[in-house]
C-alpha positions in Angstrom: 110.6 159.6 85.9 107.1 160.3 84.9 107.1 157.5 82.4 107.6 154.8 85.1 104.3 155.5 86.9 102.6 155.5 83.5 104.2 152.2 82.6 103.1 150.7 85.9 99.5 151.9 85.3 99.4 150.4 81.8 100.8 147.1 83.1 98.2 147.0 85.9 95.4 147.8 83.5 96.6 145.0 81.2 96.7 142.6 84.1 93.2 143.5 85.2 91.9 143.0 81.6 93.6 139.6 81.4 92.1 138.5 84.7 88.7 139.6 83.7 88.8 137.3 80.7 89.6 134.3 82.9 86.1 133.6 84.1 85.0 136.6 86.0 85.9 135.3 89.5 84.3 131.8 89.1 87.0 129.2 89.8 87.7 126.9 87.0 87.5 123.9 89.4 83.8 124.7 90.2 82.8 123.7 86.7 84.7 120.4 86.7 82.9 117.2 85.8 83.8 114.9 88.6 83.9 111.2 88.2 84.7 108.2 90.4 86.7 105.1 89.5 84.4 102.3 88.4 84.3 99.0 90.2 86.0 97.0 87.5 89.0 99.4 87.3 89.3 99.8 91.0 89.3 96.0 91.6 91.9 95.6 88.8 94.2 98.1 90.6 93.6 96.3 94.0 94.5 93.0 92.4 97.6 94.4 90.8 98.9 95.5 94.2 98.1 92.1 95.7 99.9 90.3 92.8 102.9 92.6 93.2 103.1 91.7 96.9 102.6 88.0 96.2 99.3 87.8 98.2 96.9 85.1 97.1 93.3 86.3 96.8 89.9 84.7 96.8 86.5 86.0 95.7 82.9 86.0 96.8 83.3 86.0 100.6 80.2 86.7 102.6 80.9 88.2 106.0 78.2 88.7 108.7 78.2 92.2 110.2 77.3 93.3 113.7 74.2 95.0 112.1 72.9 91.5 111.3 73.4 92.1 107.6 75.8 90.2 105.4 78.5 92.0 103.4 79.6 90.3 100.1 83.3 91.1 100.1 85.0 91.5 96.7 88.4 90.0 97.7 89.5 87.8 100.6 93.2 88.0 101.2 94.5 84.4 101.1 92.4 82.3 103.5 92.8 85.0 106.2 90.3 87.0 108.1 91.1 90.1 106.0 89.2 91.3 103.0 88.7 94.3 100.7 85.3 95.6 99.5 84.7 98.3 96.9 81.6 100.2 97.8 79.9 101.1 94.5 76.9 103.4 94.3 74.7 100.4 94.1 76.3 98.8 97.2 75.8 102.0 99.1 72.1 102.1 98.1 71.7 98.4 99.1 73.6 98.6 102.3 72.6 102.0 103.5 74.0 102.6 106.9 74.7 98.9 107.6 78.3 99.8 106.8 79.7 103.2 107.7 80.5 105.8 105.1 84.1 107.0 104.3 86.3 108.0 107.1 87.3 111.7 107.4 90.7 113.1 106.7 91.7 110.3 104.3 91.8 107.6 107.0 91.1 104.1 105.9 87.7 102.6 107.0 88.1 99.1 108.3 85.0 97.4 109.5 84.8 94.3 111.7 82.8 91.3 110.8 80.7 89.5 113.4 83.7 87.2 114.0 87.3 88.5 113.9 87.2 89.5 110.2 88.4 92.9 109.2 87.3 94.4 105.9 88.8 97.4 104.2 85.9 99.5 102.7 86.9 101.5 99.7 84.0 103.9 99.1 83.7 105.0 95.5 83.1 108.7 96.5 86.6 108.8 98.0 88.2 108.2 94.6 86.9 111.2 92.6 88.9 112.6 89.7 88.5 114.9 86.7 89.6 114.3 83.1 90.0 117.9 81.9 93.6 119.2 81.8 92.6 122.7 82.9 91.0 121.3 86.1 93.9 119.1 86.9 96.3 122.0 86.4 94.0 124.0 88.8 94.7 121.4 91.5 92.0 118.8 91.2 93.0 115.1 91.1 93.3 113.4 87.7 92.6 109.8 87.0 96.3 108.8 87.5 96.6 110.5 90.8 93.3 108.9 92.0 94.5 105.5 90.9 97.7 106.0 92.8 95.8 107.0 95.9 93.8 103.8 95.7 97.0 101.8 95.4 98.5 103.6 98.4 95.4 102.8 100.4 95.6 99.1 99.7 99.4 99.1 100.5 98.6 100.9 103.8 96.0 98.2 104.6 98.6 95.6 103.9 101.0 97.3 106.4 98.1 97.3 108.9 97.7 93.6 108.4 101.4 93.0 108.9 101.0 94.9 112.2 98.2 92.5 113.2 100.3 89.4 112.7 100.1 89.2 108.9 98.2 86.8 106.7 
């Protein structure tokens, strides 16, 4: 019977030594190099969703905002009043607070134009990911997961459009 407590003590000591070698209490995820999707890849993913859904798209649509600024929207859906804009770091610097930042809780941010236009804003900071396997295994989003989230957000916007009467 005395050997059981001794075995447990050895097992616990071994576990503590193993844990001590895992970074000394600093979470692996805190050292992760976070990236965001670049605009070219993001718009490619958006266009893939639109193609899959059979939605025609147009480019270079300028929408007047209530703030008396103009927003150059990346994609106009068909000839409708709906569009999708990827907010890159440069866009954010140029626009400042003329357009709102990302919505909280993963909600989509749709801004109205000065008319009846509705533009989905896809803020680059919302689509962060890490490339290192150890960080993904620790629970951070990898590139594939982030790309799928972007695709889901576009699909959700399309469902919203359907609820507004469609294109």
